[in-house]
N, C-alpha and C positions, 0 to 999 in steps of 0.2 A: 526417475530420480525423486527421492522423497526427502523433504527438508528434515534435517536433524534437529530435534528438540532436546537440548542438553539440560540435564537436571542436576540438582544438588543432592547430596546424600543426607540422610537424617542427622548425621553427626555434624554436618556443616552448619546446622542451625545455631550451634553454640560457639562457632568460630567468629573471630572479628569480622565485621561486615565488610571492611575494605579488602580483606584477604579473599573472601568468597566472591565479591564483586569483581575483583581483578581476574580471578580464575575463570569466572563465567564469561567475562568479556574476551579474555584471551582465547578461550575455546571457540567462541563464535567467530572471531576473526580467523582462526585456523580453518574453520569450515569454508569461509569465503576464499581463503588462499587456495584451498584444494580445488576450487572451481575455475581458477584463472586460465588453465589450459583449454577449457571447453567453452569459452565465452562466445564462440560462434554459434552455439546451440541456444535457442531461445529459452529452453527450460533451465539450462545452466545459468543464464542471466537472471532468470526469475529467482532461482535458489540463492544465487549470489546476493541479490538485492534483499531477500528475506534475512539471510545471515547478517548482512550489514545493518539492517534495521534492528535486529535483535541486539547486536552489539551496541548500537547507539541507544537503544532503550535502557540497557544496563547503565551506561554512562549517565544518561539523563536522570534515571531514578536514584542512583547512588552517587550523584555528583559530589556532594560534600565529602565523601570518603574516597573519591578518586581525583580530587583537585590537584594533588601533587603528581599525578600520573598523566592525566589528559589536560594538556594546556589549551588555552583558547584557540591557538593556531591549529593544533591537532584536531580539536573539536570541529572547527570549520572545514578542515580537510575531510573528516569523516562524513559530514553532512553533504559535502560536494560529491563524494564518491557515490553515495546513495542517490542523490538527485540525478547524477549522470545516467542512471539506468531507467529513469522514469519515462522519458519520452518514447523510447523503443517499446516499452511495455504497453503504453497507451495506444500506440499505433497498431500493435499486434491485436489488442482487444478490439479495436475499431475494424480491422480487416476481418476478424472472425465474425463480428456482427454483420458486416456487409455481406460476407459469404452466405450467411443464413438467409438474408433478404434476397439475394440473387438467385436462390434456388428455383424460383418460378416467377420471373419478373414479367410485368406487363411491357409490351413493346415500347411504349412511349417513356417508360422509366429506364430502359436499357442504356441510353446515352449517358445519363447522369451516373448510373452505377458504374459503367465502364470508366468514365472520366475520374470518378472518385477512387476507384480501385487503383488505377494507374498512379494517381497522385500519392496515395498512401504507400504503395509498393516502392515508389521512388524514394520517398522519405525514409521508409524503414531500411532500405538498402544503405542509404547515407548514414543513418543512425548507427547501424551495425558496423559499418566501416570505421566510424569514429570510436565506437566502443572497443573494437578489436585493436585499434591503433593506440589508444591512450589509457583505457581503463586499468589495465594491469599495472602500468607504471604509476598511475595516480594512486592506486591502492598500496603499492609498495612504499611510496613516499610517506604514507601515514602508518603503515603496518610495521615497518622496520623500527622506527623509534618507539612505537607503542609496545611492540612485543618485548623489547628490553625493559621498558618502564613497568609493564604489567607483571614482570617476574620479580620485581623488588618487593621487599617486605615493608609494610607500613610501620610507622613509628608512633609511639604514644598509645594511650588507652582509647579503645574504640568500643562502642556497644556491639553486642553480638548480632549476627545476621538476622536471627528470628525477631528480635525486638524491633529493629529498623523496618524489616519487611512487613511486620504486622501493621505498623503505622502507615506504610505506603499503601497497603491493601485497603485499609479503611478510607484513606484519602481518595484513592483512585476509584473505588466502588461508589463512594459518595458523589464524586464528580460524574461518573457514568449514569447514576440514578437521576441526577439533575438534568443531564443532557437528554436522556430519554423522555423525561417528563416534559421538557421543552418542546420536543417533537409533537407531542399531543396538542400543544397550543399553537405551534408555528412549525409547519413542515417545509419551510423554504430552504434554500440551498445551505445557508450558513449553519442553522441548527443541525441539519443532517451531517454536514461536514464535521462539526465539532463532536458530535456523538460518535462518528466513525473513528476519529483520532483518539477519543477517550476510551473507546472499546479496545483499540489496539494497545494502548498503554496498560490497561488492566490485564489483557490477555498475556502480554509479555512478562508481566509480573507473576502471573499464575503458572505459566508453563514450566519454569524451573522447579516448581514445588511439587510436581505430580508424583514424584517418588516418595518424598517425605510426607506428603498429604495426598493419599490416593483419591480422596474425594474431590480434589482440585481438578482432576481430569474431566469429570462430568461438567464442571463449570466452564472449562476451556471449550468443550464441545458446544455448550449452550451459547457461549460468546461467539463462536464461529458462525452459528446459524444467523445471529443478528448481524454480525459483521459482513457476511455474504450478501445480505439484503442491502445494507448500507454501502457496501463496496460496489455492487452493481448499479445502484442509484447514482453513485459518484461517477462511475464509468459512463453512464448515459449522459450525465451533465457535461462531462468533458467532451464527449462525442458531439453533443449539441453545439458547443462552442466551436468545435472543428467544422461542423456543417455551416455555421454562420460565416466563418472565414472562407470556407471553400466556395460558398455561393457567391461571395463578392469576387473571388478570383475567376470563377467560371463565367459569371456574367460579363466581366470585363473582357475576358479572352474571346467569348462568343461575339460580343459587339464589335471588337476589333476585327475579327475574321469577316463578319458580315460587311463591315465598311470596306475592307480591302477588296472583297469580291465585288461589291457594288461599284467600286471605282474602275473595275476592269471588265465586268461582264454586263450584258443586257439584263434588264429587270426580270425578264421571264426565262433566264438561263436555267437549265436543269441543276447545274452545280449550286447556283444561288438558292434555288428552292429547297434542295436537299439540305443545305446549311441551315436554312430557316427551320426545318423540321427537326434537326438534331439539337434539340434544346435540353441541356443538362438539368435545367431547373425543375422539371417535373419529377425526375428521379430523386433529386435532393430534397424536394418538398415532401415526397412520399416517405423518405427515410426520417425526416424531421417529425412527421405525424406519428410514425411507428415508435420513435423514441419517446415522444411525449405520452403516448398511450401506455407504453410499457412502464415508464417512470411513475405515472399516476397509479397504475395497478400495484407496483412494488411499494410505493409509499403507503397506500391503503392497507396492504398486507402487513407491512411493518407496524403501522399504527394499531391494527387489530391485535397483533401479538402483544404489543405494549399494553393495550387496554385489558388484555386477558391476564396481565401480570407477569409476562416473561422476564422483564428487567427486574421487577421487584423480587421475584423468586431467586434470580441469579445473584442479586446484590445481597440478599439475606444469607445465602449459602456462602458467599465470599466473606462476609463479615464473621460468620461462624469459623471459617478457616483462619481468618485474621486473629480471632480471639484464641484459638487453639495454638496458632503460631506464637502469639505473645506469651502464652503460658509456657510453651516449650523453651522460650528464651530466658525464662527466669533462672536465677543462679542455682536454685535448688531443684530444678527440673532434671529428670533422668536423661542421661546422654545415650542416644542410640548408636551402636557401633555397627 
């Protein structure tokens, strides 16, 4: 299954911004609706989440022109639907990484790997049960009123889509440039997180423009390269926090088991000795070291790309698209049919 990237027509550049934004948002919500029957499939959940994020990105970017359509209550509901899919996605990513590490484990790491996999699988099962039970209804609660509202026509005089979008592109590309520059100074978690969010915002602005401005497709690809690096770094950070929590749970459970056995068995009992040897901490610590090594390597690779001018070239190209978009939005600009 491939995510649908819905684009505007060149003639849409000269239409009122609210009209085009409503149609973009409506079509993205329609994609999400088409996936409701298959939410038991992890790939469908991922595509549903992407469609919802794209819909929210339109609302966020063009909010002044959608204020009469998306009320604060509907906005909160949209956000909650997107957030509801995040936990399962994180767990799937963690299970995939754990499976890679389990391919050739050392014997003393096996108890930790087995314990963590069981923990993640139990949680993923619970998360999917909740998604299948409630997500479709939660989506319909927000989609039904929005679908009707998004079909209404805006009143009053609005600027054209090209004019507003040109300004948004300049603003978003400037923010992304600053965020990337900050990473070269400080590569701690917060600057990396803010750059990832900024990159998403810029990419979601560019994607609908790839038909009207074919050169935008190249910049979407360039953004994806940087976003994949930032995204994997974020996933590693989330997994690291999961390991910290898991280690506390594993340590408490192991100690409780040892105490219970010690209260009922002789000190040299084979069962007690086996319990002492089955320590999950070695496997969890090994995973933590792997995550840290991988994260360090990715951050250095990202910084090397930024030092080589990857973000600067991308931002310069986006600004050129913004200028072209602005010119196309002028009253005397030719209208493409």
